[in-house]
C-alpha positions in Angstrom: -4.1 -11.3 17.4 -2.9 -10.6 13.9 -5.0 -8.1 11.9 -5.1 -7.4 8.2 -4.8 -3.6 7.5 -4.8 -1.1 4.7 -2.8 1.8 6.1 -1.6 5.2 4.6 -3.7 4.6 1.5 -4.2 8.0 -0.2 -7.3 8.7 -2.2 -8.6 11.8 -3.9 -11.9 13.7 -3.1 -13.5 11.9 -6.2 -12.3 8.5 -5.0 -9.2 7.8 -7.2 -6.2 6.3 -5.5 -3.8 6.3 -8.3 -3.4 8.2 -11.6 -3.5 6.9 -15.2 -0.7 5.5 -17.3 1.7 4.1 -14.7 5.3 4.1 -16.2 9.0 4.0 -15.0 8.8 7.8 -14.8 5.4 7.8 -13.2 5.3 5.1 -10.6 2.0 6.5 -9.2 0.4 7.3 -12.5 -0.1 10.8 -14.0 -0.8 13.2 -11.2 -0.8 10.4 -8.7 1.9 12.1 -6.7 -0.7 14.8 -5.7 -2.4 12.2 -3.5 0.7 11.9 -1.2 1.5 15.6 -0.5 0.7 14.7 3.1 3.2 12.0 3.2 6.3 13.2 1.3 7.2 16.0 3.7 7.1 13.7 6.8 10.1 12.7 8.7 8.9 9.1 8.1 9.1 9.4 4.4 12.4 11.3 4.4 14.0 8.7 6.5 12.7 6.0 4.2 14.6 7.6 1.2 17.7 8.4 3.2 17.1 12.1 3.9 17.2 14.0 7.2 14.7 16.2 9.0 11.2 16.2 7.9 7.8 17.2 9.6 6.8 15.5 12.8 3.2 16.6 13.1 -0.1 14.6 12.9 0.6 13.5 9.2 4.0 12.0 10.4 2.2 10.1 13.2 -0.1 8.5 10.6 2.8 7.8 8.4 4.6 6.1 11.2 1.5 3.9 11.9 1.3 3.1 8.2 4.7 1.4 8.2 5.3 0.2 11.9 4.2 -3.0 13.5 3.8 -5.1 10.3 5.4 -8.6 10.0 4.4 -9.1 6.4 3.2 -7.2 3.4 1.1 -8.0 0.3 1.5 -6.1 -2.9 -0.1 -6.2 -6.2 2.1 -6.6 -9.3 2.0 -2.9 -10.3 3.1 -1.9 -6.8 6.3 -3.9 -7.4 7.0 -2.4 -10.8 5.8 -1.2 -14.3 6.5 -4.5 -16.1 3.5 -6.2 -17.5 3.2 -9.9 -18.7 6.0 -12.4 -18.5 9.1 -11.4 -16.6 11.7 -10.6 -19.3 14.6 -11.4 -17.0 15.5 -11.1 -13.2 16.8 -7.5 -13.4 13.8 -5.6 -12.0 13.8 -5.8 -8.2 11.2 -3.1 -7.4 11.1 0.7 -7.2 13.1 1.1 -4.1 16.6 0.2 -4.6 18.6 -2.4 -2.7 16.9 -1.7 0.6 13.1 -1.5 0.3 11.1 0.0 3.1 9.3 -3.2 4.1 11.9 -5.0 6.2 9.7 -8.1 6.3 8.5 -10.9 4.0 6.6 -9.2 1.1 4.2 -11.3 -1.0 3.7 -10.0 -4.6 0.6 -11.0 -6.6 1.3 -12.0 -10.1 0.1 -14.4 -12.9 3.7 -15.2 -13.7 5.9 -17.2 -11.2 9.3 -15.9 -10.2 11.9 -17.0 -7.7 12.0 -15.0 -4.4 14.4 -12.0 -4.2 16.2 -11.4 -1.0 17.0 -7.7 -0.5 18.8 -5.7 2.2 17.2 -4.8 5.5 15.1 -7.9 5.9 12.8 -7.7 2.9 12.3 -10.7 0.7 9.9 -10.5 -2.2 7.9 -13.7 -2.7 5.9 -14.0 -6.0 2.5 -15.7 -5.5 0.6 -16.8 -8.7 -2.2 -18.7 -6.9 -4.5 -15.8 -5.9 -5.2 -13.5 -2.9 -6.1 -16.3 -0.5 -2.8 -18.2 -1.0 -0.9 -14.9 -0.5 -2.7 -14.1 2.7 -2.2 -17.7 3.9 1.6 -17.3 3.3 1.6 -14.0 4.9 -0.1 -15.4 8.1 2.5 -18.1 8.3 5.4 -15.6 8.0 4.0 -12.8 10.2 4.4 -14.0 13.8 2.4 -12.0 16.2 2.5 -8.8 14.1 -0.1 -7.5 11.6 -0.2 -7.9 7.7 -0.5 -4.8 5.5 -2.2 -4.9 2.1 0.1 -2.3 0.5 -1.7 -1.7 -2.8 -2.2 -1.0 -5.5 -5.8 -0.1 -5.8 -7.2 -3.4 -7.3 -5.3 -5.4 -4.8 -6.8 -3.5 -1.9 -10.3 -3.6 -3.4 -10.1 -7.3 -3.8 -9.0 -7.9 -0.2 -11.7 -5.6 1.1 -14.4 -7.1 -1.0 -13.5 -10.6 0.1 -13.9 -9.5 3.8 -10.2 -10.0 4.8 -9.4 -6.5 5.8 -10.0 -5.6 9.5 -9.0 -1.9 9.4 -8.6 0.7 6.6 -6.7 4.1 7.1 -7.4 6.4 4.1 -5.6 9.7 3.8 -8.1 11.8 1.8 -6.2 14.4 -0.2 -7.9 17.6 -1.1 -7.5 17.2 -4.8 -9.8 16.1 -7.6 -8.1 13.8 -10.1 -11.0 13.4 -12.6 -9.7 10.1 -13.7 -7.5 7.2 -12.5 -8.0 3.9 -10.6 -11.2 4.2 -8.4 -11.0 2.8 -5.0 -14.7 2.7 -4.1 -16.4 1.6 -7.4 -18.5 -1.5 -6.5 -17.5 -1.4 -2.9 -20.3 -1.0 -0.3 -18.2 -0.3 2.9 -21.3 -0.1 5.1 -22.6 -3.4 4.0 -19.2 -5.0 4.6 -19.4 -3.8 8.2 -17.1 -0.9 8.3 -17.5 2.2 10.5 -15.5 5.4 11.1 -13.4 5.0 14.3 -10.9 7.9 13.7 -11.4 11.2 11.8 -8.5 13.7 11.9 -8.0 16.6 9.5 -4.8 18.3 8.7 -3.7 20.9 6.3 -2.8 18.3 3.6 -5.2 15.5 4.2 -8.1 14.1 6.3 -7.2 10.8 8.0 -10.0 8.5 8.2 -9.7 5.0 9.9 -12.5 2.5 9.3 -12.8 -0.8 11.2 -15.2 -3.6 11.6 
């Protein structure tokens, strides 16, 4: 049965999952890259960006799980790019170049319609301006018997969790304090929403916590 998951989602000790002031030069926001120091050295990440080698320990196992087995992805507008408001043209096609790491139908939440973009490697970006429920319905229609990943950003993840659609959440808690940024937990009562800890694995660079209903 298809599950809806948040996976490989990094968060600071003080609950921030992205830095401030996202821009073309700062796709994760100011200091946001500090949250992913567990991910960047892994073999999984390095293969995604066309590099060789990489670490193959526990962090890499969680990195693999965060990308494997998904038949569709849902992203917020900010996860697709730094552009706000109306699309000025069709030039921007995401942060990842011609071959994005999704390799599956990927639904981008936006207030501004745009034609689908077919990329290399099996990724097609579909732009959904009718809300999170419609995006989820379209993902379910496209996913086959695989799972759906809510890929971020923070507000998109919060909305899907709050609405009760997410079956499993994997958080990689980084041992850093950002002090400011986009808060993941603000207004979320995970206990009341039915989540409990089913995995808890510390490594040198993060503590991996899996919550499920």
